[in-house]
C-alpha positions in Angstrom: 0.0 0.0 0.0 2.7 2.4 -0.9 0.2 5.2 -1.6 0.1 5.7 2.2 3.7 7.0 1.8 3.8 8.5 -1.7 0.2 9.6 -2.5 -2.7 8.1 -4.4 -0.8 7.9 -7.7 2.1 6.0 -5.9 4.7 8.2 -7.8 8.2 9.2 -6.7 9.5 12.2 -8.5 13.1 13.0 -9.6 14.9 9.7 -10.1 15.9 7.2 -12.8 16.1 3.5 -12.0 15.3 4.1 -8.3 15.6 1.2 -5.8 14.3 1.8 -2.3 15.4 -0.7 0.3 13.4 -1.3 3.5 15.0 -4.0 5.7 13.7 -5.4 9.0 15.7 -7.7 11.3 13.5 -10.7 11.9 13.4 -10.7 15.7 14.1 -7.2 17.1 12.5 -5.5 14.0 15.3 -3.0 13.7 14.8 -1.0 10.5 17.2 0.0 7.8 16.3 2.4 4.9 18.3 3.2 1.8 17.9 4.2 -1.8 20.0 3.8 -5.0 19.5 5.4 -8.4 21.1 5.7 -11.8 20.4 9.4 -12.1 18.8 12.3 -10.2 17.2 15.5 -11.5 18.8 18.8 -10.5 17.0 22.1 -9.6 18.1 23.5 -13.0 16.2 20.7 -14.8 13.1 21.2 -12.8 12.8 25.0 -12.4 13.8 24.7 -8.7 11.7 21.7 -7.8 13.6 19.3 -5.5 13.3 15.5 -6.1 11.2 13.7 -3.5 13.0 13.1 -0.2 12.1 9.4 -0.3 13.7 8.3 3.0 12.1 11.2 4.9 8.7 10.4 3.4 8.9 6.9 4.8 10.6 7.6 8.1 8.2 10.4 8.9 5.3 7.9 9.0 7.2 5.4 11.1 7.3 7.2 14.4 10.3 5.1 15.5 14.1 5.1 15.0 15.4 3.9 11.7 19.0 3.2 10.6 20.6 4.6 7.4 23.9 2.9 7.7 24.1 -0.7 6.5 27.2 -1.6 8.5 25.6 -0.4 11.7 22.4 -2.3 10.9 24.4 -5.5 10.0 26.5 -5.3 13.2 23.4 -5.5 15.3 22.2 -8.7 13.6 24.4 -10.7 15.9 22.0 -9.7 18.8 19.0 -11.2 17.1 19.2 -14.8 18.5 19.2 -13.4 22.1 15.8 -11.8 21.6 12.9 -13.1 23.7 9.3 -12.3 23.0 7.5 -9.8 25.3 4.6 -10.8 27.4 3.0 -14.1 28.3 3.2 -17.3 26.2 -0.3 -18.2 25.2 0.3 -21.2 22.9 2.8 -23.2 20.9 2.0 -25.3 17.9 3.3 -27.0 14.8 2.1 -26.6 11.2 3.0 -29.0 8.4 3.5 -27.1 5.2 2.9 -28.7 1.9 5.9 -29.3 -0.4 6.3 -27.0 -3.4 7.0 -29.9 -5.7 7.2 -33.7 -5.6 10.9 -33.8 -4.8 10.5 -32.0 -1.5 9.1 -33.4 1.8 6.5 -31.7 3.9 8.0 -29.5 6.5 7.0 -29.1 10.2 7.4 -25.6 11.4 7.0 -24.4 15.0 5.2 -21.3 16.0 4.3 -19.6 19.3 1.8 -16.9 20.3 2.5 -14.3 23.0 0.0 -11.8 24.6 1.2 -8.5 25.8 0.0 -5.0 26.8 1.5 -1.6 27.4 2.6 -2.4 30.9 5.1 -5.0 29.7 8.6 -3.4 29.9 10.0 -2.7 26.5 6.9 -3.7 24.6 5.8 -0.1 23.7 9.0 0.5 21.8 8.7 -2.9 20.1 5.1 -2.1 19.1 6.3 1.1 17.5 8.4 -0.9 15.1 5.8 -3.7 14.7 3.0 -1.3 13.6 5.0 0.1 10.7 4.2 -3.0 8.7 0.5 -2.0 8.8 1.1 0.9 6.5 2.5 -1.3 3.8 0.0 -4.1 4.0 -3.4 -2.9 5.3 -5.4 -0.4 3.3 -6.4 2.9 5.0 -4.9 1.8 8.4 -4.1 4.2 11.2 -2.0 3.8 14.3 -3.6 3.2 17.7 -3.2 5.1 20.9 -1.2 2.5 22.9 -1.4 4.6 26.1 -4.9 3.2 26.6 -4.5 0.1 28.8 -7.6 -1.5 27.3 -5.5 -2.7 24.3 -4.4 -6.4 24.2 -1.7 -7.5 21.7 -1.4 -11.0 20.3 2.0 -11.4 18.6 2.9 -14.5 16.6 6.5 -15.8 16.0 8.1 -18.7 14.2 10.6 -20.6 16.3 13.7 -21.2 14.2 16.2 -23.8 15.5 19.6 -22.2 16.1 22.3 -24.0 14.1 25.3 -21.7 14.3 27.3 -20.7 17.4 26.9 -17.2 18.8 29.3 -15.3 21.0 26.3 -13.9 22.9 24.8 -15.9 25.9 21.5 -17.3 24.7 18.4 -18.1 26.7 16.9 -20.5 24.1 17.8 -23.0 21.4 15.5 -21.1 19.1 15.4 -17.7 17.4 12.0 -16.0 17.4 11.1 -14.6 14.0 8.2 -12.1 13.9 5.2 -13.4 11.8 2.3 -11.1 12.5 0.1 -9.7 15.2 -3.4 -8.6 16.2 -4.7 -5.8 18.4 -7.9 -6.2 20.4 -9.7 -3.4 22.3 -11.8 -4.3 25.3 -14.8 -2.0 25.0 -17.0 -1.4 28.0 -20.5 -2.9 27.8 -23.2 -2.1 30.4 -23.4 -2.9 33.3 -20.1 -4.6 34.1 -19.3 -6.4 30.8 -16.7 -6.3 28.1 -17.1 -6.4 24.3 -13.7 -7.1 22.7 -13.2 -5.7 19.2 -10.5 -7.0 16.9 -8.9 -3.9 15.4 -5.8 -4.7 13.5 -4.9 -8.2 12.1 -1.8 -8.9 10.1 0.1 -12.0 8.9 3.2 -11.0 6.9 3.0 -12.2 3.2 5.7 -14.9 3.5 3.7 -16.6 6.2 0.2 -16.4 4.6 -1.8 -19.4 3.2 -0.6 -21.9 5.7 -3.3 -21.5 8.3 -1.7 -19.0 10.7 -4.5 -16.5 10.4 -7.1 -19.0 11.6 -4.7 -20.1 14.4 -4.4 -16.5 15.5 -8.1 -15.9 15.3 -8.8 -19.1 17.3 -6.4 -18.0 20.0 -8.1 -14.6 20.3 -11.5 -16.3 20.6 -10.2 -18.6 23.3 -8.8 -15.7 25.3 -12.2 -14.1 25.7 -14.5 -16.7 27.2 -15.3 -15.2 30.5 -18.9 -14.6 31.5 -18.3 -10.9 31.4 -17.6 -11.1 27.6 -20.7 -10.1 25.7 -19.4 -11.0 22.2 -16.4 -10.5 20.0 -16.7 -8.0 17.1 -14.4 -6.9 14.3 -13.6 -3.4 13.2 -14.0 -2.8 9.4 -12.7 -6.3 8.3 -11.0 -6.6 4.9 -12.3 -9.1 2.4 -9.5 -11.6 3.1 -10.1 -11.4 6.8 -13.8 -11.8 6.5 -13.4 -14.9 4.4 -11.1 -16.5 7.0 -13.5 -15.5 9.8 -16.5 -16.9 7.9 -14.7 -20.3 7.4 -13.7 -20.5 11.0 -17.0 -19.4 12.4 -18.9 -21.8 10.1 -16.8 -24.6 11.6 -17.7 -23.5 15.1 -21.4 -23.2 14.4 -21.4 -26.6 12.8 -20.9 -27.9 16.4 -24.1 -26.2 17.7 -27.4 -27.9 18.2 -29.3 -25.9 15.6 -26.9 -27.0 12.9 -27.9 -30.6 13.5 -31.5 -29.9 12.4 -30.6 -27.3 9.8 -32.5 -27.8 6.5 -33.2 -25.7 3.4 -36.6 -24.7 4.8 -35.2 -23.7 8.3 -35.9 -20.1 9.2 -33.6 -17.8 11.1 -34.3 -17.4 14.8 -32.7 -15.3 17.5 -32.2 -18.4 19.6 -29.5 -19.4 17.1 -27.6 -16.3 17.8 -28.0 -16.7 21.5 -26.5 -20.2 21.4 -23.5 -19.1 19.3 -23.0 -16.1 21.6 -23.2 -18.2 24.8 -20.8 -20.9 23.5 -18.3 -19.1 21.3 -19.0 -15.3 21.9 -19.9 -14.8 18.3 -21.6 -11.6 17.3 -25.3 -11.9 16.3 -24.8 -10.2 12.9 -22.0 -12.7 12.1 -24.0 -15.7 13.3 -26.8 -14.6 10.9 -24.3 -14.5 8.1 -22.9 -18.0 9.0 -26.5 -19.3 9.2 -27.1 -18.1 5.6 -23.8 -19.7 4.4 -24.6 -23.1 6.0 -28.2 -22.9 4.7 -26.9 -22.3 1.1 -24.6 -25.3 1.6 -27.6 -27.5 2.1 -29.8 -25.9 -0.5 -30.2 -27.7 -3.8 -29.7 -24.9 -6.4 -31.0 -27.2 -9.1 -34.3 -27.4 -7.3 -36.1 -24.2 -8.6 -38.5 -23.8 -5.7 -35.9 -24.5 -3.0 -33.4 -22.1 -4.6 -36.1 -19.5 -5.1 -37.1 -19.6 -1.4 -33.5 -19.2 -0.4 -33.0 -16.2 -2.6 -36.2 -14.7 -1.3 -35.1 -15.1 2.3 -31.9 -13.2 1.7 -33.6 -10.4 -0.3 -36.1 -9.9 2.5 -33.3 -9.5 5.0 -31.6 -7.0 2.6 -34.8 -5.1 2.1 -35.7 -5.0 5.8 -34.0 -1.7 6.7 -35.8 0.0 3.8 -39.1 -1.3 4.8 -38.5 -0.3 8.4 -37.7 3.2 7.3 -40.9 3.5 5.3 -43.0 2.0 8.1 -41.4 4.5 10.6 -42.6 7.4 8.4 -46.1 5.8 8.2 -46.2 5.5 12.0 -45.2 9.1 12.5 -48.1 10.1 10.2 -50.6 7.9 12.0 -49.6 9.4 15.4 -49.9 12.8 13.7 -46.3 13.5 14.7 -45.7 15.1 11.3 -47.7 17.2 9.0 -49.1 16.0 5.6 -46.5 18.2 3.8 -43.6 16.8 5.8 -45.0 13.3 5.3 -45.1 13.7 1.5 -41.6 15.2 1.5 -40.2 12.3 3.6 -41.8 9.7 1.4 -40.6 11.4 -1.7 -37.0 11.6 -0.3 -36.9 8.0 1.1 -39.0 6.0 -1.3 -37.1 4.1 -4.0 -38.9 3.1 -7.2 -39.8 -0.6 -7.2 -38.0 -1.4 -10.4 -34.8 0.1 -9.1 -35.2 -1.7 -5.7 -35.6 -5.1 -7.4 -32.6 -4.5 -9.6 -30.5 -3.4 -6.7 -31.6 -6.4 -4.5 -30.7 -8.8 -7.3 -27.3 -7.3 -7.6 -26.7 -7.4 -3.8 -27.9 -11.0 -3.7 -25.5 -12.1 -6.5 -22.6 -10.5 -4.7 -23.5 -12.2 -1.4 -24.1 -15.6 -3.1 -20.7 -15.4 -4.8 -19.0 -14.7 -1.4 -20.9 -17.5 0.3 -20.0 -20.0 -2.4 -16.3 -19.3 -1.9 -16.7 -20.1 1.8 -18.7 -23.3 1.0 -15.9 -24.4 -1.3 -13.4 -24.1 1.5 -15.6 -25.9 3.9 
């Protein structure tokens, strides 16, 4: 997402054959920035306009110390194996990755998850380096105010066996390589409850597509099971995150009692949401979405009546907010809370022509079905 550094057009002005290097050490996350180029415009060539100060444009967004000297950066790499993660160890697990080709064997890789907060010594400075990845990989992201002690941080590492000898005293036979992390904010919920909200969620690209996102999500869920937890929500999820969440939540809901009797003609009920919330702390809106995915999974789309009824149910849900809006205006008129003139004005402003509504509902349905079918394929 380099536009977050260089503007919407993602252009850098003033260089030929420019190479920008952004290095991170894998454990401490120390940062090195440099640039090389074949040629650079002068003020005489640009009527006094300076070429972009690329390194400043990046470092000004980082809010943490960066290194511009490669020798200095390299000298500190010897300290990497001595790094120990901040906070409390939550879980250790292995993942068997599939071989790239037939000549390779499946590889077992070890990972661990730590939970930390702003009271852990040294973690705030580490978080400052950690959060800089977000600007490159999450669209429209913004930094959080880490001073608020309601933030929880879940940080994932790969445990790499140490094979070489180090002159530094080591506290482990492994080196911890940063993989990704998630932030969760514990919102207050009346009267003495908590509603955790997943805010940021990142698995670095080299570690994606091997199941680590689901593992991280599962660990977050298992951390918030107390009676005081109302449910777990997600702040503005990306499409990739929503797909992963849908798959995992579907698998959870397939363990519930209502799934055992689920059929193509089953209607949604609030009791389904209550059970999912009680057992897994799933948010009601997400449970409704999961219900629709699982119902589509059981629906025979070659059966015209069965398929028509499914589409109708989804469209009725999509149309419900519009119907409520119109009904609210009607009730205001019946109670004589608005004049005839205002009633006509409100109806004219809020009413959508039937043909347009049907066309829009059909388009919305097609988009939803396409999303749901992707989840079903993964299930």
